[in-house]
A tleap script that builds the chain and sets N, CA, C and O, in Angstrom:
source leaprc.protein.ff14SB
mol = sequence {
  NMET LYS ALA SER SER ASP ASN ARG ARG LEU
  VAL VAL HIE THR ASP GLY ALA ALA ARG GLY
  ASN PRO GLY PRO ALA GLY ILE GLY ALA ALA
  ILE PHE ASP SER SER GLY ASN LEU VAL ASP
  SER LEU ALA LYS ALA ILE GLY GLN ALA THR
  ASN ASN ARG ALA GLU TYR LEU ALA MET ILE
  GLU GLY LEU GLN ALA ALA LEU ARG LEU GLY
  ALA ASP GLU VAL ILE VAL ARG SER ASP SER
  GLU LEU ILE VAL ARG GLN LEU THR GLY ARG
  TYR ALA VAL LYS SER ALA ASP LEU ARG PRO
  LEU PHE GLU ALA ALA THR ASN LEU LEU ARG
  ARG PHE ARG ARG TYR GLN ILE LEU HIE VAL
  PRO ARG GLU GLN ASN ARG THR ALA ASP ALA
  LEU ALA ASN LYS ALA ILE ASP GLU GLY ASN
  CYS VAL THR CPHE
}
set mol.1.N position { 117.160 129.289 122.368 }
set mol.1.CA position { 116.833 130.199 121.286 }
set mol.1.C position { 117.111 131.632 121.740 }
set mol.1.O position { 116.772 132.009 122.862 }
set mol.2.N position { 117.712 132.407 120.887 }
set mol.2.CA position { 118.030 133.795 121.211 }
set mol.2.C position { 116.782 134.668 121.132 }
set mol.2.O position { 115.882 134.430 120.327 }
set mol.3.N position { 116.757 135.669 121.976 }
set mol.3.CA position { 115.650 136.630 121.932 }
set mol.3.C position { 115.812 137.509 120.699 }
set mol.3.O position { 116.922 137.927 120.370 }
set mol.4.N position { 114.732 137.782 120.035 }
set mol.4.CA position { 114.736 138.706 118.907 }
set mol.4.C position { 113.615 139.698 119.114 }
set mol.4.O position { 112.833 139.575 120.057 }
set mol.5.N position { 113.535 140.686 118.234 }
set mol.5.CA position { 112.464 141.669 118.375 }
set mol.5.C position { 111.098 141.007 118.241 }
set mol.5.O position { 110.122 141.479 118.823 }
set mol.6.N position { 111.020 139.896 117.466 }
set mol.6.CA position { 109.753 139.170 117.346 }
set mol.6.C position { 109.368 138.490 118.653 }
set mol.6.O position { 108.197 138.178 118.872 }
set mol.7.N position { 110.352 138.258 119.524 }
set mol.7.CA position { 110.085 137.565 120.785 }
set mol.7.C position { 109.744 138.511 121.926 }
set mol.7.O position { 109.521 138.056 123.048 }
set mol.8.N position { 109.697 139.807 121.673 }
set mol.8.CA position { 109.356 140.744 122.747 }
set mol.8.C position { 107.897 140.561 123.174 }
set mol.8.O position { 107.551 140.762 124.338 }
set mol.9.N position { 107.039 140.173 122.204 }
set mol.9.CA position { 105.634 139.920 122.503 }
set mol.9.C position { 105.312 138.516 122.010 }
set mol.9.O position { 105.338 138.243 120.810 }
set mol.10.N position { 105.008 137.634 122.951 }
set mol.10.CA position { 104.753 136.242 122.606 }
set mol.10.C position { 103.335 135.841 122.990 }
set mol.10.O position { 102.735 136.404 123.906 }
set mol.11.N position { 102.825 134.868 122.277 }
set mol.11.CA position { 101.521 134.270 122.582 }
set mol.11.C position { 101.800 132.854 123.066 }
set mol.11.O position { 102.412 132.052 122.361 }
set mol.12.N position { 101.346 132.560 124.271 }
set mol.12.CA position { 101.616 131.276 124.901 }
set mol.12.C position { 100.301 130.515 125.072 }
set mol.12.O position { 99.405 130.955 125.792 }
set mol.13.N position { 100.200 129.376 124.405 }
set mol.13.CA position { 99.051 128.477 124.580 }
set mol.13.C position { 99.472 127.415 125.584 }
set mol.13.O position { 100.511 126.776 125.413 }
set mol.14.N position { 98.675 127.220 126.633 }
set mol.14.CA position { 99.012 126.216 127.642 }
set mol.14.C position { 97.855 125.250 127.837 }
set mol.14.O position { 96.689 125.599 127.655 }
set mol.15.N position { 98.209 124.027 128.212 }
set mol.15.CA position { 97.184 123.032 128.527 }
set mol.15.C position { 97.763 121.988 129.461 }
set mol.15.O position { 98.924 121.598 129.344 }
set mol.16.N position { 96.937 121.549 130.381 }
set mol.16.CA position { 97.273 120.446 131.262 }
set mol.16.C position { 96.226 119.366 131.072 }
set mol.16.O position { 95.051 119.660 130.852 }
set mol.17.N position { 96.655 118.118 131.157 }
set mol.17.CA position { 95.729 117.008 130.974 }
set mol.17.C position { 95.974 115.965 132.052 }
set mol.17.O position { 97.116 115.707 132.433 }
set mol.18.N position { 94.896 115.370 132.539 }
set mol.18.CA position { 94.980 114.268 133.494 }
set mol.18.C position { 93.974 113.206 133.068 }
set mol.18.O position { 92.805 113.504 132.823 }
set mol.19.N position { 94.434 111.992 132.985 }
set mol.19.CA position { 93.545 110.877 132.638 }
set mol.19.C position { 93.098 110.242 133.937 }
set mol.19.O position { 93.795 109.420 134.533 }
set mol.20.N position { 91.919 110.649 134.352 }
set mol.20.CA position { 91.439 110.386 135.706 }
set mol.20.C position { 91.676 111.685 136.455 }
set mol.20.O position { 92.413 112.548 135.979 }
set mol.21.N position { 91.077 111.832 137.591 }
set mol.21.CA position { 91.244 113.098 138.299 }
set mol.21.C position { 91.321 112.848 139.804 }
set mol.21.O position { 90.295 112.958 140.474 }
set mol.22.N position { 92.473 112.522 140.362 }
set mol.22.CA position { 93.790 112.553 139.722 }
set mol.22.C position { 94.066 111.302 138.889 }
set mol.22.O position { 93.372 110.289 138.979 }
set mol.23.N position { 95.103 111.425 138.085 }
set mol.23.CA position { 95.559 110.329 137.247 }
set mol.23.C position { 96.841 110.722 136.558 }
set mol.23.O position { 97.390 111.790 136.830 }
set mol.24.N position { 97.336 109.867 135.659 }
set mol.24.CA position { 98.538 110.223 134.907 }
set mol.24.C position { 98.308 111.563 134.206 }
set mol.24.O position { 97.278 111.770 133.564 }
set mol.25.N position { 99.274 112.465 134.337 }
set mol.25.CA position { 99.057 113.830 133.854 }
set mol.25.C position { 100.250 114.326 133.050 }
set mol.25.O position { 101.378 113.855 133.195 }
set mol.26.N position { 99.948 115.303 132.195 }
set mol.26.CA position { 100.990 115.930 131.388 }
set mol.26.C position { 100.665 117.388 131.154 }
set mol.26.O position { 99.524 117.826 131.301 }
set mol.27.N position { 101.694 118.129 130.786 }
set mol.27.CA position { 101.530 119.548 130.482 }
set mol.27.C position { 102.096 119.839 129.108 }
set mol.27.O position { 103.017 119.172 128.634 }
set mol.28.N position { 101.524 120.849 128.483 }
set mol.28.CA position { 102.013 121.274 127.186 }
set mol.28.C position { 101.910 122.776 127.048 }
set mol.28.O position { 101.002 123.407 127.590 }
set mol.29.N position { 102.849 123.335 126.318 }
set mol.29.CA position { 102.809 124.765 126.000 }
set mol.29.C position { 103.385 124.958 124.605 }
set mol.29.O position { 104.392 124.355 124.237 }
set mol.30.N position { 102.725 125.807 123.848 }
set mol.30.CA position { 103.180 126.176 122.510 }
set mol.30.C position { 103.327 127.694 122.494 }
set mol.30.O position { 102.394 128.419 122.840 }
set mol.31.N position { 104.491 128.165 122.095 }
set mol.31.CA position { 104.795 129.589 122.158 }
set mol.31.C position { 105.005 130.124 120.746 }
set mol.31.O position { 105.817 129.606 119.979 }
set mol.32.N position { 104.259 131.165 120.426 }
set mol.32.CA position { 104.271 131.754 119.097 }
set mol.32.C position { 104.755 133.196 119.170 }
set mol.32.O position { 104.504 133.893 120.153 }
set mol.33.N position { 105.455 133.642 118.118 }
set mol.33.CA position { 105.843 135.047 118.046 }
set mol.33.C position { 104.662 135.876 117.541 }
set mol.33.O position { 103.586 135.343 117.270 }
set mol.34.N position { 104.876 137.173 117.421 }
set mol.34.CA position { 103.783 138.069 117.038 }
set mol.34.C position { 103.305 137.844 115.609 }
set mol.34.O position { 102.237 138.331 115.236 }
set mol.35.N position { 104.075 137.116 114.803 }
set mol.35.CA position { 103.664 136.790 113.433 }
set mol.35.C position { 102.954 135.444 113.340 }
set mol.35.O position { 102.537 135.029 112.259 }
set mol.36.N position { 102.819 134.761 114.483 }
set mol.36.CA position { 102.143 133.470 114.492 }
set mol.36.C position { 103.045 132.285 114.234 }
set mol.36.O position { 102.558 131.176 114.014 }
set mol.37.N position { 104.362 132.497 114.256 }
set mol.37.CA position { 105.314 131.403 114.055 }
set mol.37.C position { 105.602 130.707 115.382 }
set mol.37.O position { 105.835 131.367 116.394 }
set mol.38.N position { 105.586 129.388 115.378 }
set mol.38.CA position { 105.930 128.621 116.568 }
set mol.38.C position { 107.415 128.820 116.854 }
set mol.38.O position { 108.255 128.533 116.001 }
set mol.39.N position { 107.744 129.311 118.055 }
set mol.39.CA position { 109.145 129.551 118.405 }
set mol.39.C position { 109.654 128.594 119.473 }
set mol.39.O position { 110.864 128.432 119.634 }
set mol.40.N position { 108.743 127.960 120.203 }
set mol.40.CA position { 109.147 127.000 121.224 }
set mol.40.C position { 107.927 126.191 121.631 }
set mol.40.O position { 106.787 126.628 121.474 }
set mol.41.N position { 108.192 125.004 122.157 }
set mol.41.CA position { 107.109 124.189 122.703 }
set mol.41.C position { 107.680 123.277 123.771 }
set mol.41.O position { 108.885 123.031 123.817 }
set mol.42.N position { 106.809 122.783 124.621 }
set mol.42.CA position { 107.239 121.844 125.641 }
set mol.42.C position { 106.126 120.851 125.919 }
set mol.42.O position { 104.941 121.163 125.805 }
set mol.43.N position { 106.535 119.656 126.282 }
set mol.43.CA position { 105.618 118.585 126.669 }
set mol.43.C position { 106.302 117.803 127.775 }
set mol.43.O position { 107.397 117.276 127.578 }
set mol.44.N position { 105.662 117.723 128.943 }
set mol.44.CA position { 106.252 117.013 130.082 }
set mol.44.C position { 105.187 116.206 130.805 }
set mol.44.O position { 104.093 116.698 131.082 }
set mol.45.N position { 105.521 114.973 131.103 }
set mol.45.CA position { 104.682 114.172 131.987 }
set mol.45.C position { 104.990 114.590 133.415 }
set mol.45.O position { 106.150 114.829 133.753 }
set mol.46.N position { 103.974 114.681 134.252 }
set mol.46.CA position { 104.184 115.165 135.620 }
set mol.46.C position { 103.746 114.138 136.670 }
set mol.46.O position { 103.589 114.479 137.842 }
set mol.47.N position { 103.552 112.894 136.258 }
set mol.47.CA position { 103.137 111.869 137.209 }
set mol.47.C position { 101.647 111.966 137.487 }
set mol.47.O position { 100.877 112.384 136.623 }
set mol.48.N position { 101.241 111.584 138.685 }
set mol.48.CA position { 99.837 111.635 139.083 }
set mol.48.C position { 99.478 113.055 139.519 }
set mol.48.O position { 100.165 113.650 140.349 }
set mol.49.N position { 98.408 113.586 138.958 }
set mol.49.CA position { 97.981 114.945 139.313 }
set mol.49.C position { 96.521 115.133 138.924 }
set mol.49.O position { 95.955 114.351 138.159 }
set mol.50.N position { 95.932 116.180 139.464 }
set mol.50.CA position { 94.590 116.573 139.035 }
set mol.50.C position { 94.709 117.408 137.766 }
set mol.50.O position { 95.784 117.902 137.428 }
set mol.51.N position { 93.597 117.552 137.077 }
set mol.51.CA position { 93.622 118.378 135.868 }
set mol.51.C position { 93.951 119.827 136.207 }
set mol.51.O position { 94.662 120.481 135.444 }
set mol.52.N position { 93.457 120.346 137.324 }
set mol.52.CA position { 93.738 121.745 137.670 }
set mol.52.C position { 95.209 121.966 138.021 }
set mol.52.O position { 95.783 122.997 137.672 }
set mol.53.N position { 95.812 121.009 138.705 }
set mol.53.CA position { 97.255 121.109 138.992 }
set mol.53.C position { 98.041 121.100 137.681 }
set mol.53.O position { 98.976 121.881 137.505 }
set mol.54.N position { 97.657 120.218 136.770 }
set mol.54.CA position { 98.335 120.147 135.471 }
set mol.54.C position { 98.171 121.459 134.704 }
set mol.54.O position { 99.123 121.932 134.083 }
set mol.55.N position { 96.988 122.045 134.740 }
set mol.55.CA position { 96.753 123.316 134.043 }
set mol.55.C position { 97.660 124.414 134.607 }
set mol.55.O position { 98.250 125.181 133.846 }
set mol.56.N position { 97.771 124.491 135.918 }
set mol.56.CA position { 98.638 125.510 136.518 }
set mol.56.C position { 100.107 125.271 136.176 }
set mol.56.O position { 100.831 126.214 135.856 }
set mol.57.N position { 100.549 124.016 136.241 }
set mol.57.CA position { 101.947 123.729 135.930 }
set mol.57.C position { 102.264 124.047 134.475 }
set mol.57.O position { 103.362 124.511 134.167 }
set mol.58.N position { 101.315 123.803 133.580 }
set mol.58.CA position { 101.512 124.169 132.174 }
set mol.58.C position { 101.638 125.685 132.040 }
set mol.58.O position { 102.492 126.174 131.301 }
set mol.59.N position { 100.806 126.418 132.739 }
set mol.59.CA position { 100.864 127.879 132.719 }
set mol.59.C position { 102.227 128.363 133.218 }
set mol.59.O position { 102.856 129.212 132.586 }
set mol.60.N position { 102.676 127.832 134.333 }
set mol.60.CA position { 103.955 128.228 134.930 }
set mol.60.C position { 105.108 127.930 133.967 }
set mol.60.O position { 105.954 128.790 133.725 }
set mol.61.N position { 105.139 126.734 133.428 }
set mol.61.CA position { 106.219 126.353 132.498 }
set mol.61.C position { 106.188 127.211 131.231 }
set mol.61.O position { 107.236 127.601 130.717 }
set mol.62.N position { 104.993 127.502 130.731 }
set mol.62.CA position { 104.868 128.343 129.543 }
set mol.62.C position { 105.361 129.759 129.794 }
set mol.62.O position { 106.036 130.343 128.947 }
set mol.63.N position { 105.026 130.308 130.947 }
set mol.63.CA position { 105.484 131.659 131.299 }
set mol.63.C position { 107.002 131.695 131.473 }
set mol.63.O position { 107.657 132.642 131.040 }
set mol.64.N position { 107.556 130.665 132.107 }
set mol.64.CA position { 109.008 130.605 132.274 }
set mol.64.C position { 109.706 130.535 130.916 }
set mol.64.O position { 110.738 131.175 130.708 }
set mol.65.N position { 109.147 129.768 130.010 }
set mol.65.CA position { 109.735 129.666 128.671 }
set mol.65.C position { 109.680 131.017 127.951 }
set mol.65.O position { 110.641 131.405 127.286 }
set mol.66.N position { 108.569 131.726 128.082 }
set mol.66.CA position { 108.443 133.050 127.449 }
set mol.66.C position { 109.484 134.016 128.006 }
set mol.66.O position { 110.066 134.802 127.259 }
set mol.67.N position { 109.716 133.960 129.300 }
set mol.67.CA position { 110.746 134.814 129.900 }
set mol.67.C position { 112.132 134.452 129.374 }
set mol.67.O position { 112.927 135.340 129.067 }
set mol.68.N position { 112.428 133.157 129.269 }
set mol.68.CA position { 113.729 132.727 128.738 }
set mol.68.C position { 113.925 133.207 127.305 }
set mol.68.O position { 115.051 133.476 126.886 }
set mol.69.N position { 112.835 133.314 126.556 }
set mol.69.CA position { 112.910 133.766 125.167 }
set mol.69.C position { 113.014 135.284 125.048 }
set mol.69.O position { 113.158 135.813 123.946 }
set mol.70.N position { 112.941 135.982 126.170 }
set mol.70.CA position { 113.121 137.426 126.168 }
set mol.70.C position { 111.851 138.240 126.041 }
set mol.70.O position { 111.917 139.432 125.741 }
set mol.71.N position { 110.700 137.633 126.261 }
set mol.71.CA position { 109.436 138.363 126.142 }
set mol.71.C position { 109.294 139.397 127.249 }
set mol.71.O position { 109.662 139.153 128.398 }
set mol.72.N position { 108.758 140.545 126.885 }
set mol.72.CA position { 108.364 141.505 127.910 }
set mol.72.C position { 106.851 141.707 127.898 }
set mol.72.O position { 106.294 142.338 128.797 }
set mol.73.N position { 106.194 141.169 126.877 }
set mol.73.CA position { 104.731 141.138 126.805 }
set mol.73.C position { 104.309 139.715 126.459 }
set mol.73.O position { 104.958 139.035 125.664 }
set mol.74.N position { 103.220 139.284 127.065 }
set mol.74.CA position { 102.748 137.935 126.790 }
set mol.74.C position { 101.220 137.907 126.769 }
set mol.74.O position { 100.555 138.546 127.585 }
set mol.75.N position { 100.696 137.159 125.826 }
set mol.75.CA position { 99.272 136.846 125.795 }
set mol.75.C position { 99.187 135.349 126.051 }
set mol.75.O position { 99.727 134.551 125.285 }
set mol.76.N position { 98.513 134.971 127.123 }
set mol.76.CA position { 98.371 133.566 127.478 }
set mol.76.C position { 96.974 133.111 127.092 }
set mol.76.O position { 95.984 133.767 127.419 }
set mol.77.N position { 96.899 131.991 126.399 }
set mol.77.CA position { 95.622 131.407 125.993 }
set mol.77.C position { 95.511 130.028 126.612 }
set mol.77.O position { 96.385 129.178 126.439 }
set mol.78.N position { 94.424 129.822 127.335 }
set mol.78.CA position { 94.193 128.551 128.020 }
set mol.78.C position { 92.729 128.159 127.876 }
set mol.78.O position { 91.848 129.017 127.826 }
set mol.79.N position { 92.481 126.853 127.811 }
set mol.79.CA position { 91.092 126.402 127.755 }
set mol.79.C position { 90.551 126.067 129.147 }
set mol.79.O position { 89.442 125.548 129.278 }
set mol.80.N position { 91.341 126.365 130.188 }
set mol.80.CA position { 90.881 126.141 131.561 }
set mol.80.C position { 90.191 127.398 132.093 }
set mol.80.O position { 90.840 128.376 132.463 }
set mol.81.N position { 88.883 127.344 132.120 }
set mol.81.CA position { 88.116 128.486 132.612 }
set mol.81.C position { 88.465 128.800 134.066 }
set mol.81.O position { 88.566 129.968 134.441 }
set mol.82.N position { 88.649 127.767 134.882 }
set mol.82.CA position { 88.966 127.976 136.293 }
set mol.82.C position { 90.280 128.737 136.453 }
set mol.82.O position { 90.341 129.734 137.174 }
set mol.83.N position { 91.321 128.271 135.785 }
set mol.83.CA position { 92.638 128.897 135.937 }
set mol.83.C position { 92.605 130.334 135.433 }
set mol.83.O position { 93.126 131.236 136.090 }
set mol.84.N position { 91.996 130.552 134.274 }
set mol.84.CA position { 91.912 131.909 133.719 }
set mol.84.C position { 91.144 132.821 134.667 }
set mol.84.O position { 91.572 133.946 134.925 }
set mol.85.N position { 90.038 132.357 135.176 }
set mol.85.CA position { 89.236 133.209 136.069 }
set mol.85.C position { 89.934 133.453 137.402 }
set mol.85.O position { 89.785 134.527 137.986 }
set mol.86.N position { 90.694 132.476 137.894 }
set mol.86.CA position { 91.450 132.720 139.125 }
set mol.86.C position { 92.560 133.734 138.881 }
set mol.86.O position { 92.757 134.641 139.689 }
set mol.87.N position { 93.281 133.592 137.783 }
set mol.87.CA position { 94.397 134.502 137.515 }
set mol.87.C position { 93.946 135.908 137.134 }
set mol.87.O position { 94.713 136.861 137.268 }
set mol.88.N position { 92.716 136.044 136.661 }
set mol.88.CA position { 92.208 137.382 136.344 }
set mol.88.C position { 91.391 137.974 137.495 }
set mol.88.O position { 90.835 139.065 137.367 }
set mol.89.N position { 91.320 137.258 138.611 }
set mol.89.CA position { 90.669 137.780 139.800 }
set mol.89.C position { 89.160 137.597 139.854 }
set mol.89.O position { 88.513 138.112 140.766 }
set mol.90.N position { 88.591 136.881 138.905 }
set mol.90.CA position { 87.133 136.669 138.923 }
set mol.90.C position { 86.715 135.567 139.877 }
set mol.90.O position { 85.603 135.584 140.407 }
set mol.91.N position { 87.605 134.607 140.098 }
set mol.91.CA position { 87.347 133.522 141.052 }
set mol.91.C position { 88.410 133.571 142.137 }
set mol.91.O position { 89.570 133.884 141.870 }
set mol.92.N position { 88.007 133.262 143.357 }
set mol.92.CA position { 88.956 133.105 144.456 }
set mol.92.C position { 89.614 131.734 144.337 }
set mol.92.O position { 89.030 130.803 143.781 }
set mol.93.N position { 90.821 131.618 144.856 }
set mol.93.CA position { 91.508 130.331 144.897 }
set mol.93.C position { 91.168 129.700 146.242 }
set mol.93.O position { 91.728 130.073 147.274 }
set mol.94.N position { 90.251 128.747 146.219 }
set mol.94.CA position { 89.780 128.122 147.456 }
set mol.94.C position { 90.598 126.897 147.845 }
set mol.94.O position { 90.643 126.530 149.019 }
set mol.95.N position { 91.240 126.264 146.876 }
set mol.95.CA position { 92.004 125.041 147.118 }
set mol.95.C position { 93.386 125.360 147.682 }
set mol.95.O position { 94.160 126.105 147.082 }
set mol.96.N position { 93.679 124.782 148.845 }
set mol.96.CA position { 95.006 124.961 149.443 }
set mol.96.C position { 96.093 124.361 148.558 }
set mol.96.O position { 97.227 124.840 148.568 }
set mol.97.N position { 95.765 123.319 147.795 }
set mol.97.CA position { 96.737 122.692 146.899 }
set mol.97.C position { 97.074 123.593 145.717 }
set mol.97.O position { 98.200 123.566 145.220 }
set mol.98.N position { 96.110 124.388 145.264 }
set mol.98.CA position { 96.340 125.252 144.111 }
set mol.98.C position { 96.929 126.610 144.485 }
set mol.98.O position { 97.514 127.281 143.635 }
set mol.99.N position { 96.785 127.019 145.732 }
set mol.99.CA position { 97.257 128.344 146.162 }
set mol.99.C position { 98.723 128.594 145.816 }
set mol.99.O position { 99.023 129.644 145.249 }
set mol.100.N position { 99.669 127.673 146.130 }
set mol.100.CA position { 101.075 127.949 145.787 }
set mol.100.C position { 101.306 128.046 144.272 }
set mol.100.O position { 102.169 128.800 143.825 }
set mol.101.N position { 100.548 127.295 143.496 }
set mol.101.CA position { 100.678 127.348 142.042 }
set mol.101.C position { 100.132 128.667 141.504 }
set mol.101.O position { 100.717 129.269 140.603 }
set mol.102.N position { 99.019 129.106 142.056 }
set mol.102.CA position { 98.450 130.412 141.697 }
set mol.102.C position { 99.465 131.519 142.002 }
set mol.102.O position { 99.680 132.413 141.184 }
set mol.103.N position { 100.081 131.454 143.176 }
set mol.103.CA position { 101.060 132.477 143.566 }
set mol.103.C position { 102.285 132.447 142.660 }
set mol.103.O position { 102.816 133.499 142.306 }
set mol.104.N position { 102.739 131.251 142.280 }
set mol.104.CA position { 103.886 131.141 141.373 }
set mol.104.C position { 103.553 131.744 140.007 }
set mol.104.O position { 104.360 132.475 139.434 }
set mol.105.N position { 102.365 131.435 139.490 }
set mol.105.CA position { 101.950 131.984 138.196 }
set mol.105.C position { 101.818 133.501 138.276 }
set mol.105.O position { 102.249 134.209 137.365 }
set mol.106.N position { 101.233 134.002 139.345 }
set mol.106.CA position { 101.061 135.442 139.530 }
set mol.106.C position { 102.418 136.142 139.596 }
set mol.106.O position { 102.598 137.204 139.001 }
set mol.107.N position { 103.363 135.554 140.314 }
set mol.107.CA position { 104.703 136.144 140.410 }
set mol.107.C position { 105.390 136.179 139.047 }
set mol.107.O position { 106.087 137.144 138.733 }
set mol.108.N position { 105.204 135.148 138.241 }
set mol.108.CA position { 105.782 135.146 136.896 }
set mol.108.C position { 105.130 136.217 136.025 }
set mol.108.O position { 105.818 136.922 135.287 }
set mol.109.N position { 103.821 136.338 136.109 }
set mol.109.CA position { 103.114 137.341 135.301 }
set mol.109.C position { 103.614 138.753 135.618 }
set mol.109.O position { 103.702 139.592 134.721 }
set mol.110.N position { 103.934 139.016 136.861 }
set mol.110.CA position { 104.418 140.339 137.272 }
set mol.110.C position { 105.760 140.689 136.641 }
set mol.110.O position { 106.146 141.858 136.626 }
set mol.111.N position { 106.471 139.701 136.124 }
set mol.111.CA position { 107.785 139.950 135.512 }
set mol.111.C position { 107.662 140.485 134.084 }
set mol.111.O position { 108.651 140.918 133.492 }
set mol.112.N position { 106.460 140.454 133.539 }
set mol.112.CA position { 106.236 140.991 132.200 }
set mol.112.C position { 105.781 142.439 132.299 }
set mol.112.O position { 105.080 142.818 133.238 }
set mol.113.N position { 106.181 143.238 131.332 }
set mol.113.CA position { 105.753 144.640 131.276 }
set mol.113.C position { 104.239 144.701 131.088 }
set mol.113.O position { 103.560 145.557 131.654 }
set mol.114.N position { 103.730 143.779 130.284 }
set mol.114.CA position { 102.293 143.721 130.013 }
set mol.114.C position { 101.912 142.262 129.778 }
set mol.114.O position { 102.673 141.505 129.175 }
set mol.115.N position { 100.733 141.873 130.256 }
set mol.115.CA position { 100.249 140.523 129.993 }
set mol.115.C position { 98.732 140.529 129.876 }
set mol.115.O position { 98.042 141.420 130.373 }
set mol.116.N position { 98.250 139.509 129.206 }
set mol.116.CA position { 96.815 139.297 129.057 }
set mol.116.C position { 96.580 137.798 129.143 }
set mol.116.O position { 97.333 137.016 128.563 }
set mol.117.N position { 95.547 137.393 129.860 }
set mol.117.CA position { 95.199 135.983 129.987 }
set mol.117.C position { 93.802 135.799 129.427 }
set mol.117.O position { 92.852 136.449 129.865 }
set mol.118.N position { 93.686 134.909 128.457 }
set mol.118.CA position { 92.414 134.706 127.767 }
set mol.118.C position { 91.968 133.254 127.843 }
set mol.118.O position { 92.772 132.329 127.725 }
set mol.119.N position { 90.669 133.077 128.044 }
set mol.119.CA position { 90.084 131.743 127.939 }
set mol.119.C position { 89.719 131.521 126.481 }
set mol.119.O position { 89.068 132.359 125.856 }
set mol.120.N position { 90.148 130.379 125.943 }
set mol.120.CA position { 89.825 130.038 124.557 }
set mol.120.C position { 89.178 128.663 124.531 }
set mol.120.O position { 89.448 127.829 125.395 }
set mol.121.N position { 88.325 128.423 123.541 }
set mol.121.CA position { 87.751 127.084 123.406 }
set mol.121.C position { 88.849 126.058 123.111 }
set mol.121.O position { 89.887 126.394 122.543 }
set mol.122.N position { 88.612 124.828 123.497 }
set mol.122.CA position { 89.581 123.750 123.287 }
set mol.122.C position { 90.047 123.682 121.825 }
set mol.122.O position { 91.215 123.400 121.555 }
set mol.123.N position { 89.131 123.941 120.890 }
set mol.123.CA position { 89.480 123.866 119.469 }
set mol.123.C position { 90.570 124.873 119.099 }
set mol.123.O position { 91.316 124.659 118.144 }
set mol.124.N position { 90.661 125.961 119.849 }
set mol.124.CA position { 91.678 126.978 119.578 }
set mol.124.C position { 92.960 126.739 120.386 }
set mol.124.O position { 93.867 127.571 120.398 }
set mol.125.N position { 93.012 125.597 121.050 }
set mol.125.CA position { 94.159 125.283 121.898 }
set mol.125.C position { 94.705 123.892 121.564 }
set mol.125.O position { 95.291 123.225 122.416 }
set mol.126.N position { 94.509 123.472 120.333 }
set mol.126.CA position { 94.844 122.093 119.941 }
set mol.126.C position { 96.320 121.755 120.066 }
set mol.126.O position { 96.665 120.638 120.453 }
set mol.127.N position { 97.193 122.695 119.746 }
set mol.127.CA position { 98.621 122.394 119.794 }
set mol.127.C position { 99.063 122.093 121.225 }
set mol.127.O position { 99.752 121.102 121.466 }
set mol.128.N position { 98.672 122.939 122.169 }
set mol.128.CA position { 99.043 122.711 123.572 }
set mol.128.C position { 98.384 121.436 124.102 }
set mol.128.O position { 99.004 120.689 124.860 }
set mol.129.N position { 97.140 121.182 123.711 }
set mol.129.CA position { 96.443 119.964 124.124 }
set mol.129.C position { 97.178 118.724 123.614 }
set mol.129.O position { 97.359 117.758 124.355 }
set mol.130.N position { 97.600 118.753 122.351 }
set mol.130.CA position { 98.325 117.618 121.774 }
set mol.130.C position { 99.655 117.392 122.511 }
set mol.130.O position { 100.056 116.249 122.731 }
set mol.131.N position { 100.328 118.472 122.888 }
set mol.131.CA position { 101.594 118.348 123.616 }
set mol.131.C position { 101.382 117.737 125.001 }
set mol.131.O position { 102.161 116.885 125.428 }
set mol.132.N position { 100.336 118.165 125.703 }
set mol.132.CA position { 100.053 117.617 127.036 }
set mol.132.C position { 99.725 116.131 126.951 }
set mol.132.O position { 100.190 115.345 127.776 }
set mol.133.N position { 98.930 115.745 125.962 }
set mol.133.CA position { 98.579 114.337 125.807 }
set mol.133.C position { 99.758 113.498 125.329 }
set mol.133.O position { 99.892 112.336 125.713 }
set mol.134.N position { 100.611 114.083 124.492 }
set mol.134.CA position { 101.833 113.400 124.056 }
set mol.134.C position { 102.710 113.096 125.268 }
set mol.134.O position { 103.293 112.016 125.363 }
set mol.135.N position { 102.799 114.047 126.189 }
set mol.135.CA position { 103.611 113.856 127.393 }
set mol.135.C position { 103.099 112.672 128.209 }
set mol.135.O position { 103.892 111.870 128.700 }
set mol.136.N position { 101.791 112.558 128.355 }
set mol.136.CA position { 101.234 111.426 129.099 }
set mol.136.C position { 101.547 110.121 128.359 }
set mol.136.O position { 101.975 109.139 128.966 }
set mol.137.N position { 101.331 110.125 127.057 }
set mol.137.CA position { 101.565 108.914 126.258 }
set mol.137.C position { 103.011 108.451 126.322 }
set mol.137.O position { 103.278 107.253 126.414 }
set mol.138.N position { 103.943 109.394 126.274 }
set mol.138.CA position { 105.351 109.040 126.285 }
set mol.138.C position { 105.888 108.829 127.691 }
set mol.138.O position { 106.893 108.145 127.888 }
set mol.139.N position { 105.202 109.429 128.681 }
set mol.139.CA position { 105.521 109.165 130.079 }
set mol.139.C position { 106.870 109.638 130.575 }
set mol.139.O position { 107.387 109.088 131.547 }
set mol.140.N position { 107.457 110.639 129.941 }
set mol.140.CA position { 108.716 111.191 130.429 }
set mol.140.C position { 108.416 112.040 131.651 }
set mol.140.O position { 108.167 113.240 131.539 }
set mol.141.N position { 108.442 111.418 132.808 }
set mol.141.CA position { 107.931 112.046 134.019 }
set mol.141.C position { 108.908 113.032 134.638 }
set mol.141.O position { 110.095 112.749 134.798 }
set mol.142.N position { 108.373 114.198 134.981 }
set mol.142.CA position { 109.089 115.225 135.723 }
set mol.142.C position { 108.262 115.455 136.980 }
set mol.142.O position { 107.050 115.647 136.891 }
set mol.143.N position { 108.894 115.439 138.144 }
set mol.143.CA position { 108.150 115.619 139.392 }
set mol.143.C position { 108.179 117.083 139.807 }
set mol.143.O position { 109.238 117.710 139.846 }
set mol.144.N position { 106.992 117.624 140.118 }
set mol.144.CA position { 106.876 119.006 140.596 }
set mol.144.C position { 106.429 118.977 142.034 }
set mol.144.O position { 106.262 120.030 142.650 }
savepdb mol mol.pdb
quit
């Protein structure tokens, strides 16, 4: 999709899901323009993972998609309190497994002129949640 002026500021909803912890996992991201129109989405199965790993991978994939669409500002909405609080500096990243994912997400965020990361209730993240669960159901596995 070509970048347009509507794509300069995007809203990215991300979600990761794992059935079991760890268990079969998937990621989803829904990307909206500033008018609320869906401009892109993704759903990928990621094999066996924890829910927190899936949440980070969804965040990373969503940010990469926003960059490909030409965004220079992004608002990220996630229902993962842990990931949001780690990325906003309220929580330390104590897990050695999550540290590289945190660093990858942080490096992507720095590529935007402006960004905001918000925790939203699951009900406000239904599209990304449905995409993550669809990925698990369909099982199109991508290894990270």
